[in-house]
Structures are given as structure tokens and as C-alpha cells.
N, CA, C and O of each residue as an XYZ file, in Angstrom:
980
protein
N      79.618     50.386    179.202
C      80.601     50.426    180.269
C      80.798     49.084    180.975
O      79.817     48.435    181.339
N      81.941     48.692    181.159
C      82.096     47.402    181.902
C      81.958     47.556    183.335
O      82.863     48.105    183.963
N      80.886     47.113    183.935
C      80.526     47.426    185.318
C      81.534     46.847    186.297
O      81.979     47.485    187.251
N      81.859     45.616    186.002
C      82.824     44.808    186.931
C      84.238     45.629    187.034
O      84.793     45.895    188.100
N      84.704     45.973    185.769
C      86.010     46.662    185.781
C      85.855     47.984    186.423
O      86.760     48.348    187.174
N      84.776     48.797    186.223
C      84.661     50.012    186.804
C      84.579     49.986    188.278
O      85.154     50.822    188.974
N      83.875     49.041    188.741
C      83.667     48.859    190.210
C      84.961     48.564    190.947
O      85.274     49.156    191.980
N      85.746     47.567    190.338
C      87.043     47.250    190.907
C      88.028     48.477    190.899
O      88.739     48.759    191.864
N      88.003     49.130    189.802
C      88.880     50.378    189.778
C      88.557     51.385    190.804
O      89.444     51.903    191.481
N      87.341     51.667    190.934
C      86.813     52.724    191.828
C      87.054     52.294    193.250
O      87.472     53.112    194.070
N      86.815     51.076    193.568
C      87.067     50.519    194.966
C      88.492     50.691    195.283
O      88.814     51.213    196.350
N      89.480     50.238    194.327
C      90.901     50.416    194.604
C      91.300     51.818    194.861
O      92.040     52.114    195.799
N      90.809     52.683    194.028
C      91.224     54.165    194.103
C      90.679     54.705    195.360
O      91.357     55.531    195.970
N      89.503     54.328    195.833
C      88.968     54.962    197.075
C      89.634     54.368    198.274
O      89.911     55.089    199.233
N      89.926     52.983    198.268
C      90.645     52.531    199.387
C      92.055     53.044    199.508
O      92.567     53.264    200.605
N      92.680     53.231    198.355
C      94.124     53.776    198.482
C      94.038     55.226    198.999
O      94.880     55.630    199.800
N      93.029     56.026    198.554
C      92.966     57.272    198.932
C      92.631     57.364    200.488
O      93.186     58.165    201.240
N      91.713     56.500    200.858
C      91.347     56.467    202.370
C      92.509     56.119    203.195
O      92.729     56.702    204.257
N      93.307     55.127    202.708
C      94.442     54.662    203.530
C      95.549     55.869    203.668
O      96.134     56.113    204.723
N      95.734     56.552    202.500
C      96.651     57.684    202.579
C      96.201     58.781    203.522
O      97.038     59.374    204.203
N      94.921     59.071    203.588
C      94.344     60.103    204.393
C      94.510     59.561    205.850
O      94.905     60.331    206.725
N      94.238     58.345    206.113
C      94.272     57.789    207.456
C      95.518     57.873    208.025
O      95.622     58.308    209.172
N      96.653     57.459    207.284
C      97.979     57.422    207.840
C      98.580     58.818    208.075
O      99.441     59.012    208.933
N      98.116     59.731    207.319
C      98.693     61.123    207.549
C      97.808     61.952    208.485
O      98.065     63.135    208.709
N      96.695     61.276    209.064
C      95.857     61.979    210.007
C      95.321     63.317    209.561
O      95.140     64.260    210.331
N      95.061     63.337    208.169
C      94.495     64.492    207.573
C      92.934     64.305    207.517
O      92.429     63.231    207.187
N      92.238     65.362    207.842
C      90.805     65.203    207.778
C      90.291     66.365    206.826
O      90.523     67.546    207.084
N      89.639     65.992    205.806
C      89.212     66.920    204.773
C      87.630     66.928    204.833
O      87.018     65.863    204.917
N      87.063     67.991    204.795
C      85.573     68.215    204.713
C      85.128     67.924    203.265
O      85.718     68.438    202.314
N      84.148     67.147    203.122
C      83.565     66.859    201.790
C      82.023     66.798    201.915
O      81.443     66.834    203.000
N      81.491     66.716    200.875
C      79.939     66.610    200.739
C      79.544     65.225    201.317
O      80.280     64.255    201.135
N      78.416     65.132    201.995
C      77.955     63.899    202.672
C      77.705     62.769    201.577
O      77.653     61.577    201.882
N      77.574     63.187    200.432
C      77.344     62.150    199.388
C      77.882     62.569    198.004
O      77.574     63.645    197.493
N      78.777     61.585    197.366
C      79.299     61.906    196.126
C      78.745     60.896    195.162
O      78.830     59.697    195.427
N      78.156     61.341    194.009
C      77.561     60.529    193.017
C      78.341     60.494    191.765
O      78.561     61.532    191.140
N      78.765     59.353    191.379
C      79.576     59.041    190.155
C      78.694     58.460    189.029
O      78.170     57.355    189.165
N      78.533     59.197    187.933
C      77.810     58.762    186.862
C      78.742     58.600    185.630
O      79.878     59.072    185.614
N      78.171     57.874    184.555
C      79.064     57.697    183.315
C      79.500     59.024    182.743
O      80.514     59.070    182.046
N      78.774     60.134    183.005
C      79.189     61.425    182.507
C      79.881     62.256    183.430
O      79.992     63.435    183.093
N      80.388     61.900    184.551
C      80.933     62.676    185.595
C      82.385     63.081    185.087
O      83.222     62.220    184.817
N      82.603     64.278    184.987
C      83.984     64.737    184.431
C      85.200     64.436    185.280
O      86.251     64.111    184.727
N      85.111     64.526    186.558
C      86.262     64.148    187.372
C      86.745     62.692    187.204
O      87.923     62.380    187.375
N      85.757     61.799    186.855
C      86.020     60.389    186.801
C      85.865     59.892    185.368
O      85.519     58.743    185.094
N      86.135     60.801    184.508
C      85.919     60.419    183.052
C      86.870     59.275    182.643
O      86.578     58.557    181.687
N      87.944     59.103    183.314
C      88.951     57.968    183.037
C      88.307     56.677    183.184
O      88.737     55.701    182.569
N      87.225     56.598    184.020
C      86.671     55.290    184.374
C      85.529     54.961    183.324
O      84.975     53.862    183.337
N      85.213     55.909    182.454
C      84.130     55.752    181.569
C      84.530     54.672    180.413
O      85.644     54.671    179.889
N      83.627     53.873    180.119
C      83.857     52.868    178.987
C      82.565     52.573    178.294
O      82.346     51.455    177.828
N      81.743     53.512    178.221
C      80.464     53.376    177.672
C      80.522     53.314    176.095
O      81.104     54.195    175.462
N      79.925     52.286    175.504
C      79.926     52.051    174.044
C      78.964     52.948    173.384
O      77.893     53.196    173.939
N      79.281     53.477    172.187
C      78.243     54.353    171.516
C      77.043     53.479    170.939
O      77.117     52.271    170.716
N      76.088     54.169    170.763
C      74.819     53.423    170.252
C      75.019     53.228    168.736
O      75.757     53.958    168.074
N      74.319     52.207    168.234
C      74.502     51.827    166.791
C      73.329     52.458    165.971
O      72.266     52.754    166.515
N      73.560     52.646    164.674
C      72.567     53.268    163.826
C      71.810     52.170    163.059
O      72.428     51.294    162.455
N      70.507     52.222    163.086
C      69.607     51.213    162.424
C      69.764     51.480    160.919
O      69.802     50.509    160.163
N      69.854     52.671    160.455
C      69.993     52.877    158.972
C      71.324     52.390    158.457
O      71.374     51.880    157.338
N      72.383     52.513    159.184
C      73.706     52.090    158.768
C      73.706     50.569    158.748
O      74.284     49.958    157.849
N      73.056     49.951    159.742
C      72.948     48.422    159.711
C      72.131     48.006    158.516
O      72.461     46.994    157.898
N      71.102     48.709    158.156
C      70.342     48.196    156.939
C      71.196     48.429    155.680
O      71.226     47.564    154.804
N      71.874     49.549    155.569
C      72.837     49.681    154.449
C      73.822     48.543    154.333
O      74.032     47.972    153.263
N      74.436     48.221    155.499
C      75.520     47.096    155.513
C      74.832     45.742    155.056
O      75.415     44.946    154.320
N      73.633     45.552    155.512
C      72.947     44.341    155.128
C      72.562     44.218    153.616
O      72.553     43.140    153.021
N      72.270     45.321    153.098
C      71.922     45.335    151.595
C      73.144     45.228    150.830
O      73.103     44.765    149.690
N      74.238     45.617    151.357
C      75.569     45.388    150.568
C      76.080     43.887    150.733
O      76.473     43.219    149.777
N      76.033     43.446    152.001
C      76.428     42.035    152.282
C      75.513     41.632    153.394
O      75.591     42.267    154.446
N      74.653     40.649    153.286
C      73.812     40.165    154.269
C      74.614     39.598    155.428
O      75.590     38.872    155.236
N      74.182     39.945    156.639
C      74.960     39.558    157.822
C      75.928     40.654    158.326
O      76.284     40.696    159.504
N      76.314     41.481    157.452
C      77.234     42.549    157.830
C      76.561     43.519    158.847
O      77.243     44.032    159.735
N      75.349     43.752    158.737
C      74.579     44.641    159.617
C      74.465     43.954    161.005
O      74.511     44.659    162.013
N      74.330     42.716    161.093
C      74.286     42.073    162.395
C      75.718     42.055    162.971
O      75.870     42.221    164.181
N      76.759     41.865    162.165
C      78.011     41.972    162.806
C      78.344     43.374    163.298
O      79.001     43.534    164.326
N      77.892     44.387    162.568
C      77.957     45.757    163.005
C      77.356     45.955    164.382
O      77.877     46.711    165.202
N      76.236     45.256    164.626
C      75.506     45.441    165.865
C      76.122     44.290    166.948
O      75.524     44.022    167.990
N      77.266     43.711    166.601
C      77.992     42.691    167.429
C      77.138     41.462    167.708
O      77.102     40.907    168.807
N      76.449     41.074    166.626
C      75.625     39.779    166.710
C      76.182     38.887    165.691
O      75.593     38.710    164.625
N      77.375     38.276    165.997
C      77.921     37.285    165.100
C      77.132     36.027    164.900
O      77.143     35.434    163.822
N      76.454     35.622    165.933
C      75.710     34.345    165.893
C      74.739     34.355    164.756
O      74.566     33.316    164.118
N      74.100     35.436    164.458
C      73.014     35.572    163.414
C      73.680     35.992    162.126
O      73.372     35.457    161.061
N      74.602     36.955    162.213
C      75.269     37.482    161.014
C      75.916     36.435    160.150
O      75.856     36.516    158.923
N      76.538     35.448    160.772
C      77.359     34.482    160.028
C      76.421     33.567    159.181
O      76.812     33.056    158.131
N      75.159     33.383    159.686
C      74.281     32.528    158.797
C      73.886     33.319    157.544
O      73.839     32.756    156.450
N      73.594     34.651    157.700
C      73.213     35.319    156.453
C      74.354     35.431    155.451
O      74.154     35.403    154.237
N      75.572     35.561    156.009
C      76.763     35.720    155.166
C      76.986     34.318    154.353
O      77.289     34.301    153.160
N      76.796     33.144    155.151
C      76.961     31.885    154.529
C      75.880     31.617    153.481
O      76.162     31.016    152.445
N      74.644     32.059    153.742
C      73.477     31.883    152.809
C      73.832     32.673    151.554
O      73.570     32.210    150.443
N      74.402     33.812    151.706
C      74.589     34.726    150.442
C      75.794     34.183    149.678
O      75.770     34.271    148.451
N      76.898     33.602    150.316
C      77.939     32.882    149.556
C      77.427     31.715    148.930
O      77.831     31.460    147.795
N      76.561     30.922    149.509
C      76.048     29.776    148.838
C      75.144     30.088    147.647
O      75.151     29.370    146.647
N      74.382     31.146    147.762
C      73.522     31.523    146.665
C      74.387     32.067    145.546
O      74.055     31.837    144.383
N      75.445     32.756    145.813
C      76.299     33.253    144.708
C      76.907     32.132    143.974
O      77.001     32.150    142.747
N      77.351     31.089    144.755
C      77.978     29.864    144.197
C      76.920     29.150    143.268
O      77.264     28.656    142.195
N      75.752     29.120    143.676
C      74.631     28.536    142.978
C      74.339     29.303    141.719
O      74.114     28.709    140.665
N      74.337     30.570    141.809
C      74.001     31.373    140.636
C      75.175     31.216    139.614
O      74.927     30.994    138.429
N      76.424     31.330    140.069
C      77.561     31.042    139.067
C      77.492     29.696    138.541
O      77.758     29.527    137.352
N      77.144     28.644    139.329
C      77.176     27.326    138.847
C      76.013     27.106    137.815
O      76.228     26.417    136.818
N      74.845     27.651    138.026
C      73.776     27.469    137.050
C      74.160     28.161    135.661
O      73.923     27.647    134.568
N      74.731     29.291    135.834
C      75.091     30.047    134.581
C      76.219     29.338    133.752
O      76.240     29.338    132.522
N      77.154     28.734    134.554
C      78.265     28.009    133.791
C      77.733     26.702    133.196
O      78.068     26.303    132.080
N      76.902     26.075    133.988
C      76.500     24.821    133.389
C      75.454     24.918    132.339
O      75.419     24.098    131.422
N      74.520     25.984    132.450
C      73.579     26.247    131.428
C      74.193     26.672    130.100
O      73.766     26.277    129.016
N      75.253     27.527    130.256
C      76.071     27.957    128.996
C      76.773     26.801    128.435
O      76.859     26.641    127.218
N      77.275     25.997    129.281
C      78.079     24.771    128.748
C      77.139     23.844    128.012
O      77.567     23.286    127.002
N      75.814     23.610    128.444
C      74.836     22.854    127.693
C      74.519     23.416    126.419
O      74.437     22.651    125.458
N      74.319     24.708    126.262
C      73.984     25.415    125.020
C      75.096     25.375    124.059
O      74.882     25.206    122.859
N      76.399     25.540    124.593
C      77.544     25.404    123.606
C      77.722     23.996    123.083
O      78.168     23.790    121.954
N      77.361     23.006    123.930
C      77.453     21.621    123.488
C      76.448     21.392    122.341
O      76.770     20.752    121.340
N      75.213     21.932    122.511
C      74.202     21.937    121.452
C      74.555     22.607    120.196
O      74.250     22.135    119.101
N      75.203     23.719    120.351
C      75.661     24.402    119.166
C      76.716     23.564    118.406
O      76.625     23.408    117.188
N      77.669     23.053    119.099
C      78.730     22.203    118.595
C      78.179     21.006    117.782
O      78.702     20.661    116.722
N      77.088     20.376    118.326
C      76.455     19.280    117.718
C      75.792     19.759    116.467
O      75.805     19.064    115.451
N      75.210     20.936    116.515
C      74.417     21.427    115.291
C      75.491     21.712    114.145
O      75.241     21.426    112.974
N      76.652     22.267    114.523
C      77.576     22.590    113.497
C      78.031     21.362    112.795
O      78.123     21.298    111.569
N      78.342     20.288    113.696
C      78.883     19.058    113.162
C      77.928     18.284    112.374
O      78.291     17.688    111.360
N      76.599     18.265    112.840
C      75.665     17.276    112.269
C      74.629     17.985    111.283
O      73.935     17.346    110.492
N      74.600     19.287    111.405
C      73.514     19.981    110.471
C      74.149     21.141    109.664
O      73.459     21.853    108.934
N      75.469     21.309    109.814
C      76.234     22.365    109.109
C      75.623     23.725    109.465
O      75.634     24.630    108.631
N      75.118     23.884    110.620
C      74.621     25.168    111.039
C      75.619     26.237    111.294
O      76.758     25.965    111.673
N      75.203     27.455    111.089
C      76.103     28.661    111.285
C      75.308     29.544    112.198
O      74.218     30.009    111.866
N      75.951     29.790    113.502
C      75.329     30.630    114.515
C      75.926     32.023    114.552
O      75.585     32.762    115.476
N      76.750     32.437    113.675
C      77.223     33.813    113.684
C      76.057     34.757    113.338
O      75.331     34.603    112.356
N      75.951     35.715    114.210
C      75.005     36.817    114.164
C      73.595     36.299    114.107
O      72.737     36.913    113.474
N      73.342     35.219    114.732
C      72.016     34.576    114.881
C      71.385     34.841    116.207
O      72.051     34.994    117.231
N      69.942     34.897    116.155
C      69.307     35.166    117.415
C      68.766     33.848    118.050
O      68.962     32.760    117.508
N      68.157     33.969    119.083
C      67.651     32.728    119.810
C      66.633     31.940    118.899
O      66.569     30.711    118.899
N      65.856     32.750    118.135
C      64.810     32.124    117.402
C      65.387     31.203    116.313
O      64.753     30.204    115.974
N      66.515     31.496    115.782
C      67.188     30.608    114.851
C      67.518     29.250    115.636
O      67.130     28.159    115.216
N      68.187     29.390    116.685
C      68.539     28.277    117.592
C      67.368     27.323    117.797
O      67.523     26.103    117.764
N      66.136     27.939    118.019
C      64.963     27.202    118.314
C      64.492     26.533    116.989
O      64.086     25.371    116.974
N      64.556     27.226    116.002
C      64.000     26.707    114.646
C      64.800     25.495    114.155
O      64.193     24.557    113.638
N      66.074     25.469    114.285
C      66.842     24.364    113.776
C      66.635     23.132    114.674
O      66.955     22.004    114.300
N      66.121     23.378    115.797
C      65.795     22.167    116.695
C      64.423     21.641    116.353
O      64.144     20.492    116.698
N      63.541     22.382    115.704
C      62.238     22.008    115.412
C      62.057     21.438    114.005
O      61.081     20.731    113.756
N      62.963     21.726    113.095
C      62.904     21.323    111.695
C      64.203     20.608    111.337
O      65.280     20.960    111.819
N      64.079     19.616    110.496
C      65.221     18.789    109.984
C      66.074     19.568    109.086
O      67.285     19.347    109.077
N      65.506     20.543    108.259
C      66.322     21.461    107.416
C      65.614     22.685    107.053
O      64.416     22.798    107.311
N      66.283     23.618    106.464
C      65.731     24.945    106.251
C      64.509     24.946    105.299
O      63.598     25.770    105.386
N      64.573     23.893    104.329
C      63.246     23.831    103.402
C      62.049     23.408    104.172
O      60.951     23.874    103.865
N      62.176     22.540    105.172
C      60.932     22.107    105.884
C      60.500     23.259    106.781
O      59.308     23.456    107.019
N      61.499     24.040    107.292
C      60.993     25.230    107.991
C      60.262     26.267    107.188
O      59.235     26.810    107.595
N      60.877     26.545    105.932
C      60.197     27.419    105.037
C      58.850     26.969    104.596
O      57.985     27.832    104.441
N      58.574     25.734    104.378
C      57.327     25.196    103.968
C      56.294     25.502    105.101
O      55.162     25.877    104.794
N      56.673     25.345    106.431
C      55.890     25.501    107.504
C      55.412     27.017    107.515
O      54.238     27.315    107.735
N      56.403     27.950    107.262
C      56.122     29.314    107.366
C      55.206     29.775    106.158
O      54.375     30.675    106.282
N      55.420     29.096    105.001
C      54.522     29.455    103.839
C      53.086     29.025    104.100
O      52.142     29.726    103.737
N      52.924     27.826    104.754
C      51.663     27.512    105.040
C      50.847     28.309    105.857
O      49.630     28.429    105.718
N      51.639     28.928    106.831
C      51.127     29.928    107.903
C      51.131     31.356    107.363
O      50.712     32.269    108.075
N      51.621     31.596    106.052
C      51.649     32.819    105.533
C      52.476     33.803    106.313
O      52.170     34.994    106.369
N      53.536     33.291    106.920
C      54.567     34.087    107.635
C      55.705     34.384    106.729
O      56.808     33.930    107.036
N      55.577     35.051    105.714
C      56.530     35.309    104.724
C      57.782     36.031    105.179
O      58.902     35.849    104.701
N      57.451     36.931    106.224
C      58.660     37.568    106.744
C      59.576     36.876    107.506
O      60.621     37.423    107.861
N      59.289     35.651    107.823
C      60.113     34.679    108.676
C      60.979     33.742    107.750
O      61.853     33.051    108.275
N      60.794     33.703    106.565
C      61.473     32.757    105.629
C      62.909     32.982    105.699
O      63.357     34.118    105.856
N      63.691     31.900    105.585
C      65.147     31.990    105.482
C      65.549     31.705    104.037
O      64.868     30.923    103.374
N      66.617     32.299    103.522
C      67.215     32.005    102.214
C      67.950     30.772    102.243
O      68.961     30.702    102.941
N      67.528     29.717    101.514
C      68.178     28.415    101.523
C      69.690     28.413    101.038
O      70.450     27.471    101.262
N      70.034     29.528    100.373
C      71.417     29.623     99.867
C      72.264     30.461    100.750
O      73.447     30.655    100.470
N      71.706     30.965    101.802
C      72.512     31.882    102.748
C      73.093     30.976    103.909
O      72.933     29.756    103.942
N      73.784     31.709    104.858
C      74.362     30.929    106.025
C      73.225     30.662    107.080
O      73.504     30.226    108.197
N      71.958     30.933    106.699
C      70.814     30.384    107.423
C      70.339     29.011    107.208
O      69.429     28.522    107.878
N      70.975     28.377    106.247
C      70.582     27.068    105.828
C      71.204     26.001    106.768
O      72.316     26.166    107.269
N      70.452     24.916    106.985
C      70.868     23.791    107.827
C      70.198     22.465    107.352
O      69.133     22.465    106.736
N      70.826     21.434    107.648
C      70.234     20.103    107.272
C      70.813     18.975    108.211
O      72.004     18.667    108.158
N      69.970     18.405    109.026
C      70.425     17.440    109.999
C      70.685     16.158    109.351
O      69.956     15.703    108.469
N      71.824     15.528    109.834
C      72.152     14.182    109.272
C      71.254     13.125    109.793
O      71.106     12.101    109.125
N      70.639     13.276    110.926
C      69.694     12.328    111.446
C      68.803     12.975    112.494
O      69.182     13.856    113.266
N      67.585     12.453    112.447
C      66.584     13.047    113.377
C      66.975     12.856    114.854
O      66.556     13.633    115.713
N      67.787     11.809    115.145
C      68.264     11.607    116.577
C      69.202     12.753    117.051
O      69.147     13.197    118.198
N      70.058     13.203    116.114
C      70.919     14.318    116.338
C      70.198     15.578    116.696
O      70.519     16.308    117.634
N      69.125     15.790    115.815
C      68.307     17.015    116.035
C      67.604     16.993    117.425
O      67.611     17.986    118.152
N      67.010     15.848    117.759
C      66.388     15.740    119.111
C      67.362     15.928    120.238
O      67.047     16.530    121.264
N      68.614     15.379    120.025
C      69.564     15.530    121.064
C      70.046     16.965    121.216
O      70.358     17.407    122.322
N      70.102     17.647    120.173
C      70.420     19.113    120.107
C      69.332     19.872    120.833
O      69.622     20.741    121.656
N      68.106     19.561    120.544
C      66.891     20.250    121.016
C      66.912     19.980    122.665
O      66.600     20.858    123.470
N      67.280     18.782    123.004
C      67.236     18.430    124.440
C      68.420     19.260    125.191
O      68.248     19.858    126.253
N      69.525     19.209    124.548
C      70.660     19.947    125.225
C      70.401     21.489    125.349
O      70.793     22.142    126.316
N      69.745     21.987    124.350
C      69.479     23.424    124.338
C      68.375     23.718    125.377
O      68.513     24.675    126.139
N      67.369     22.987    125.428
C      66.261     23.231    126.340
C      66.729     23.014    127.883
O      66.235     23.685    128.790
N      67.634     22.111    128.086
C      68.145     21.911    129.367
C      69.062     23.141    129.722
O      69.040     23.640    130.847
N      69.804     23.568    128.789
C      70.637     24.811    129.004
C      69.714     26.000    129.334
O      69.966     26.710    130.307
N      68.659     26.227    128.551
C      67.873     27.390    128.803
C      67.213     27.275    130.231
O      67.117     28.242    130.986
N      66.772     26.024    130.531
C      66.116     25.846    131.918
C      67.070     26.115    132.990
O      66.746     26.704    134.021
N      68.313     25.660    132.733
C      69.296     25.971    133.832
C      69.583     27.478    134.034
O      69.688     27.980    135.154
N      69.697     28.129    132.941
C      69.892     29.582    132.977
C      68.784     30.345    133.574
O      68.991     31.365    134.231
N      67.504     29.822    133.337
C      66.401     30.429    134.128
C      66.328     30.196    135.527
O      65.697     30.927    136.290
N      67.024     29.096    135.907
C      67.068     28.783    137.356
C      68.049     29.743    138.109
O      67.930     29.965    139.314
N      68.977     30.271    137.365
C      69.867     31.294    137.947
C      69.170     32.597    138.272
O      69.564     33.304    139.200
N      68.101     32.928    137.487
C      67.320     34.064    137.786
C      66.503     33.863    139.055
O      66.312     34.831    139.791
N      66.015     32.673    139.352
C      65.374     32.463    140.718
C      66.495     32.654    141.895
O      66.206     33.109    143.002
N      67.613     32.309    141.570
C      68.699     32.538    142.598
C      68.941     33.923    142.865
O      69.194     34.268    144.019
N      68.889     34.838    141.846
C      68.960     36.260    142.033
C      67.931     36.784    142.811
O      68.184     37.703    143.590
N      66.610     36.251    142.694
C      65.575     36.668    143.490
C      65.823     36.195    144.985
O      65.477     36.956    145.888
N      66.358     35.075    145.260
C      66.727     34.622    146.552
C      67.750     35.466    147.167
O      67.694     35.674    148.379
N      68.724     35.996    146.417
C      69.780     37.031    146.846
C      69.099     38.208    147.385
O      69.437     38.678    148.472
N      68.129     38.721    146.661
C      67.405     39.861    147.024
C      66.626     39.680    148.311
O      66.687     40.547    149.183
N      65.920     38.620    148.456
C      65.144     38.264    149.668
C      66.099     38.037    150.756
O      65.742     38.396    151.878
N      67.175     37.537    150.623
C      68.164     37.290    151.734
C      68.671     38.668    152.322
O      68.888     38.840    153.522
N      68.828     39.582    151.395
C      69.181     40.945    151.843
C      68.064     41.624    152.668
O      68.322     42.322    153.649
N      66.858     41.397    152.239
C      65.786     42.103    152.923
C      65.537     41.467    154.356
O      65.276     42.149    155.347
N      65.643     40.139    154.356
C      65.583     39.506    155.697
C      66.649     39.837    156.589
O      66.446     40.038    157.786
N      67.879     39.908    156.009
C      69.067     40.278    156.787
C      68.990     41.733    157.330
O      69.457     41.988    158.440
N      68.416     42.671    156.575
C      68.144     44.002    156.974
C      67.335     44.041    158.077
O      67.652     44.735    159.044
N      66.204     43.304    158.060
C      65.236     43.284    159.232
C      65.913     42.760    160.502
O      65.677     43.258    161.603
N      66.761     41.742    160.317
C      67.458     41.148    161.424
C      68.395     42.068    162.072
O      68.531     42.151    163.292
N      69.071     42.795    161.152
C      70.088     43.763    161.672
C      69.437     44.952    162.414
O      70.064     45.506    163.317
N      68.245     45.347    162.076
C      67.575     46.348    162.844
C      67.179     45.761    164.152
O      67.245     46.504    165.131
N      66.768     44.510    164.315
C      66.458     43.912    165.606
C      67.720     43.838    166.416
O      67.671     44.057    167.626
N      68.955     43.514    165.758
C      70.151     43.412    166.561
C      70.586     44.637    167.083
O      71.046     44.720    168.221
N      70.455     45.748    166.205
C      70.771     47.094    166.702
C      69.916     47.466    167.910
O      70.411     47.909    168.946
N      68.669     47.275    167.738
C      67.756     47.620    168.878
C      68.121     46.938    170.171
O      68.135     47.563    171.232
N      68.406     45.703    170.087
C      68.923     44.885    171.229
C      70.230     45.455    171.798
O      70.405     45.590    173.010
N      71.096     45.767    170.914
C      72.393     46.320    171.317
C      72.217     47.594    172.029
O      72.767     47.798    173.111
N      71.429     48.495    171.420
C      71.222     49.869    172.128
C      70.521     49.604    173.373
O      70.886     50.330    174.297
N      69.696     48.838    173.620
C      68.972     48.562    174.932
C      69.999     48.134    175.903
O      70.001     48.611    177.038
N      70.889     47.246    175.516
C      71.891     46.767    176.561
C      72.849     47.868    176.922
O      73.252     47.948    178.082
N      73.278     48.809    175.911
C      74.039     49.994    176.271
C      73.344     50.853    177.091
O      73.947     51.414    178.006
N      72.054     51.064    176.889
C      71.270     51.971    177.810
C      71.099     51.461    179.126
O      71.034     52.204    180.104
N      71.018     50.104    179.195
C      70.859     49.402    180.575
C      72.170     49.672    181.319
O      72.079     49.997    182.503
N      73.297     49.580    180.791
C      74.613     49.681    181.422
C      74.772     51.188    181.747
O      75.325     51.517    182.796
N      74.378     51.959    181.020
C      74.652     53.521    181.395
C      73.692     53.923    182.442
O      73.890     54.994    183.016
N      72.684     53.200    182.757
C      71.687     53.696    183.820
C      72.183     53.318    185.239
O      71.566     53.707    186.230
N      73.358     52.516    185.337
C      73.807     52.212    186.580
C      74.577     53.380    187.239
O      75.273     54.086    186.509
N      74.509     53.625    188.509
C      75.284     54.677    189.156
C      75.980     54.115    190.347
O      75.492     53.201    191.012
N      77.177     54.698    190.618
C      77.965     54.266    191.766
C      78.053     55.470    192.758
O      78.531     56.555    192.427
N      77.592     55.217    193.906
C      77.550     56.320    194.829
C      78.574     56.079    195.991
O      78.630     54.951    196.479
N      79.315     56.990    196.419
C      80.253     56.763    197.546
C      79.837     57.845    198.645
O      79.888     59.048    198.390
N      79.442     57.374    199.819
C      78.987     58.107    200.915
C      79.867     57.959    202.084
O      80.235     56.836    202.428
N      80.238     59.042    202.731
C      81.028     59.121    203.933
C      80.235     59.513    205.041
O      79.858     60.682    205.118
N      79.906     58.589    206.001
C      79.148     58.898    207.152
C      79.796     59.973    207.943
O      80.996     59.985    208.217
N      78.887     60.923    208.313
C      79.376     62.103    209.094
C      80.010     63.245    208.236
O      80.281     64.354    208.696
N      80.202     62.895    207.052
C      80.698     64.043    206.127
C      82.250     64.134    206.200
O      82.806     65.023    205.555
N      82.983     63.264    206.948
C      84.377     63.315    206.898
C      84.958     62.004    206.324
O      84.457     60.904    206.557
N      86.091     62.208    205.529
C      86.694     61.062    204.839
C      87.669     60.436    205.776
O      88.606     61.055    206.282
N      87.417     59.243    205.972
C      88.432     58.537    207.007
C      88.540     57.043    206.383
O      87.678     56.612    205.618
N      89.533     56.387    206.727
C      89.930     55.021    206.219
C      88.834     54.128    206.429
O      88.579     53.337    205.520
N      88.093     54.115    207.542
C      87.217     53.192    207.907
C      85.706     53.651    207.631
O      84.760     52.996    208.068
N      85.552     54.749    206.922
C      84.216     55.356    206.811
C      83.821     55.523    205.451
O      83.202     56.557    205.202
N      84.060     54.672    204.451
C      83.507     54.852    203.176
C      82.528     53.681    202.826
O      82.765     52.485    202.995
N      81.324     54.263    202.280
C      80.290     53.266    201.986
C      79.936     53.373    200.453
O      79.560     54.426    199.939
N      80.093     52.173    199.765
C      79.881     52.189    198.279
C      78.544     51.523    198.016
O      78.281     50.459    198.577
N      77.713     52.087    197.210
C      76.439     51.668    196.834
C      76.165     51.768    195.337
O      76.565     52.756    194.722
N      75.493     50.777    194.715
C      75.126     50.741    193.248
C      73.720     50.984    193.236
O      72.970     50.488    194.076
N      73.306     51.789    192.240
C      71.831     51.962    191.982
C      71.591     51.922    190.463
O      72.492     52.206    189.674
N      70.413     51.580    190.089
C      70.017     51.465    188.677
C      68.810     52.307    188.318
O      67.758     52.166    188.942
N      68.932     53.172    187.336
C      67.773     53.964    186.914
C      66.955     53.217    185.878
O      67.476     52.699    184.891
N      65.618     53.179    186.145
C      64.662     52.517    185.227
C      63.800     53.542    184.555
O      62.937     53.191    183.750
């Protein structure tokens, strides 16, 4: 409830009523004291009390979009920072994924051009292997020495490759490793997005608690109108404010 607006409205109404009664010389008996509270039915038109906020709803909003829970509790100053952080983290996540995939695609293009590699229906292990060995025969020799017969590639199949230079192979390996590292960085950003939501939810609960305390403090104020002698007259109205603790 807006205390200043309520007090001005009540004062104007009471003064206007008192003036009308004074000019007509009408005397009405009334109780020696009238108490107006936020729940008084005769004066419900003056009520402007805000409803209390729900902490659970604020948490739900914060989990959907960090900062939204603080905005729900009318705390824009805090909420905008969580929203800004969330937007920045999503941009970082998208940037890491795009750049990481771009590096891996460049590595594959280099392998196709310089090693006649075929990546159709191939897994990540194949991509790693062609970066570690100059050709498929060298790879197979290493697997034979380790007795890993189930990992051999058919030299006459589309699993065969042969690098034109070791420099190109190392460049491919570097591009692919950088791409993988960048994609892994995006996973850390996902973790940061989760943490941002948890912190925002905690902040939203605190904002709701502060908001509800302010609403409770406003609703505890009472306006008392007392007429000395029990009769309403133009010069006999006394207004007092009290606060319940």
C-alpha cells in the first residue's frame, strides 16, 4: 500500500466531509474512535496492498532464466546481472562449438586432400589414427606388434590413407586436437550455466524474502481518525498513524 497516497486521500475525504457537515450545521453521533486498517471494508477503495511473492515460483523462474526470479520479486538491480551472465555464457557456448567444429572440419579437409582419407561412417578412433600414422600399413604394423588383430584396417578398403608429407599429418593432428579441446571447453560452459541458475535461484529467494518483509511492514501501518467529544465537526478531527510491530 502506498502510504503517502493513502494518507492524502483520507485527509481530503475527511476534510471535505467535515466541511459539509459544518456548513449544514448537522451533528451526527459517532464512535469516539474510528480505526482504518488495510482490510477495512468501508474504505476498501483506499487499499493498495501488494500481494506477497512465492519463493518456489521465484526458484522456478530462475531455473528457466537466471534473473527472472529477481525480476519477479521486483529486484531489477540484481536480476539484470544474472540475465547478462546467462546471455554471455550461451554466446560462449555457441562460439566454442562453432569454432571447435570449424577446426575439425578443416582438419578433415586437409586429410582428404593430402592423405586421400575417407571419413564416411568413420568413428573418432579413425580420425585419431590417421593423425598418428603416416599410412594404413604403418598403423597395421603397430597393431600386429601389439597383437591387436581386431583393430586392423583393410588396406584395400575405404579405411586406407597415406599422407603426402609428415608436415601435413602433424598439421592435421594439431587442428583436430585444437578442435577437440575447444569443444570440451563448451562443456565447462554448460556447467557454468547450471551454476548460474543455482546462484540466481538463491538470490531470488532472498529477493522474495526482502519483498515480502517490505509488504508486511507497509500493511502493519494503521490510520486512526478520532473525534474529540464523540461528535463530528469541521474543527474537531484528529488523524494519527500507528505501526504494529
